[in-house]
C-alpha positions in Angstrom: 13.7 -40.2 -8.4 15.4 -41.2 -5.3 14.1 -41.3 -1.9 16.6 -38.4 -0.7 15.5 -36.3 -3.6 11.7 -36.8 -2.7 12.5 -36.3 1.1 14.0 -32.9 0.0 11.3 -32.0 -2.6 8.4 -32.8 0.4 10.4 -31.1 3.0 11.0 -27.9 0.5 7.3 -27.9 -0.1 6.1 -27.9 3.6 8.8 -24.9 4.4 7.4 -23.0 1.3 3.6 -23.9 2.3 4.4 -23.0 6.0 6.1 -19.4 5.0 3.1 -18.7 2.6 0.6 -19.6 5.5 2.7 -17.2 7.8 2.5 -14.5 5.1 -1.1 -14.7 4.7 -1.8 -14.4 8.7 0.3 -11.3 8.5 -1.4 -9.8 5.7 -5.0 -10.6 7.5 -3.7 -9.2 11.1 -2.7 -5.9 9.5 -5.9 -5.3 7.6 -7.6 -5.7 10.8 -6.0 -3.5 13.1 -8.1 -0.8 14.6 -7.2 3.0 13.8 -6.4 4.6 17.3 -5.5 8.1 18.6 -5.6 11.2 16.5 -4.8 11.1 12.5 -3.1 13.9 11.1 -2.5 12.7 7.5 -4.0 10.2 5.2 -1.6 8.7 2.3 -3.7 7.2 -0.3 -1.6 4.8 -2.5 -1.8 4.9 -6.4 -2.8 2.2 -8.6 -3.8 1.6 -12.3 -5.7 4.1 -14.3 -7.5 3.3 -17.3 -7.0 6.4 -19.5 -8.1 9.0 -16.9 -10.5 6.7 -14.9 -9.3 5.1 -11.8 -9.4 1.3 -12.2 -11.7 -0.4 -9.5 -8.9 -1.2 -7.2 -8.1 2.4 -6.9 -11.9 3.4 -6.9 -12.2 1.4 -3.6 -9.1 3.0 -2.2 -10.8 6.2 -2.9 -13.9 5.4 -1.3 -12.5 4.0 1.9 -10.3 7.3 2.2 -12.9 9.6 1.4 -15.2 8.2 3.9 -12.5 8.6 6.5 -11.4 12.3 5.6 -14.8 13.6 5.4 -15.6 12.4 8.7 -12.5 13.8 10.1 -12.1 17.4 8.9 -8.5 18.0 10.2 -6.9 15.4 8.4 -4.8 16.1 5.0 -4.5 13.9 2.3 -1.4 12.9 0.0 -2.8 11.7 -3.3 0.1 9.2 -4.9 1.5 7.7 -8.2 3.1 8.7 -11.3 2.0 8.2 -15.0 2.4 4.6 -16.1 1.6 3.0 -19.8 -2.0 3.6 -21.0 -2.6 6.5 -18.4 -3.6 9.8 -19.7 -3.2 11.5 -16.3 -1.0 10.5 -13.1 -2.6 8.4 -10.6 -2.3 11.0 -8.2 -4.4 13.6 -10.1 -7.0 10.8 -10.7 -7.2 10.3 -6.9 -7.5 14.1 -6.4 -10.2 14.5 -9.1 -12.4 11.8 -7.4 -11.6 13.0 -4.0 -13.2 16.6 -5.0 -16.0 14.8 -6.5 -16.9 13.6 -3.2 -16.6 16.8 -1.8 -13.4 17.1 -0.2 -11.8 20.6 -0.6 -8.7 20.7 -2.9 -6.6 22.7 -0.3 -6.7 19.5 1.7 -5.1 17.3 -1.2 -1.3 17.4 -1.7 0.1 15.5 -4.9 3.0 13.2 -4.7 2.6 12.6 -9.0 6.3 11.0 -9.7 6.3 7.3 -7.7 6.3 4.4 -9.7 6.2 1.7 -6.8 4.8 1.5 -3.0 8.2 2.5 -1.5 8.5 5.3 -3.8 4.9 6.4 -3.1 6.0 6.4 0.6 9.3 8.1 0.4 8.0 11.0 -1.9 5.2 11.6 0.0 6.9 12.3 3.3 8.0 15.8 1.8 4.1 16.6 1.9 3.6 15.6 5.6 3.2 18.6 7.7 5.8 19.1 10.2 3.5 18.9 13.1 2.3 15.8 12.0 2.7 12.7 14.1 0.4 9.6 13.0 -1.2 8.8 9.7 -2.9 6.3 7.8 -1.8 4.3 4.5 -4.9 3.5 2.6 -4.9 0.4 0.1 -6.5 -2.9 -0.9 -6.5 -5.3 2.0 -4.2 -7.4 0.4 -1.4 -4.6 0.4 -1.9 -3.1 3.7 0.9 -5.2 5.5 3.6 -4.8 3.1 2.4 -0.9 2.7 2.5 -0.3 6.4 5.9 -2.2 6.8 7.5 0.0 4.1 6.2 3.2 5.8 7.4 2.3 9.6 10.9 1.2 7.6 10.9 4.9 6.8 10.0 6.0 10.1 6.3 7.0 9.8 3.9 6.2 12.6 1.0 4.7 10.4 -1.8 2.6 10.5 -3.2 1.0 7.4 -7.0 1.6 6.4 -8.0 -1.3 4.2 -10.1 -1.1 1.1 -12.0 -3.6 -0.7 -10.2 -5.7 -3.5 -12.0 -6.6 -6.7 -13.2 -10.2 -7.0 -12.2 -10.5 -10.4 -8.3 -10.2 -9.6 -8.6 -11.3 -5.7 -6.6 -14.6 -6.4 -3.7 -12.9 -8.6 -3.3 -10.0 -6.1 -2.8 -12.1 -3.4 -0.5 -14.4 -5.4 1.7 -11.3 -6.5 1.8 -9.7 -3.2 3.6 -13.1 -1.9 6.2 -12.4 -4.2 6.5 -8.4 -3.5 6.9 -9.2 0.2 9.5 -11.8 -0.4 11.2 -9.5 -2.8 11.2 -6.4 -0.2 12.2 -8.8 2.8 15.2 -10.1 0.7 16.1 -6.2 -0.9 15.5 -4.7 2.7 18.0 -7.6 4.6 20.4 -7.0 1.8 20.4 -3.1 1.8 21.2 -3.7 5.9 24.2 -6.0 5.2 25.7 -4.0 2.8 25.6 -1.0 5.2 26.9 -3.0 8.0 29.7 -4.1 5.5 
């Protein structure tokens, strides 16, 4: 390997390292933003369901949302997520069932049960947001708050993230996957903007 090639590899590695660090800083920052003002609705992002039981990641999301919703009686809830392989019910139905077990009235829960991605979670939830609503929360695991909030804001929603715990067993892979998912979203969003300009 020549000296020039080695320099290129080192510079590329340094740029990649800085990029990942910047992403991680944003992930941490967005997961610590305080909730301010009156909240009108809560969107709970779906995650894997095993049969009819929420995965641990989804359980943590439900617990974080339920704690907030039980303390704020005027807030409505939008449970999101379609049905994937190995799931006997939709993720939205699993969320609703668990919320009701925790004492949240069925009348406060709306179902968005068709989505298969975070972008669809948000986009398809918009039709369930009451017309007079102004500000909402997006509930997801801590590593996911930055991208979820960014997607919602790109869709003209005034939201703050409500972070839930991330299971320790999937902590590393969740963050690694999220770096890639954020990068993909940046690329797709910028490409769409470029095509619109053309």
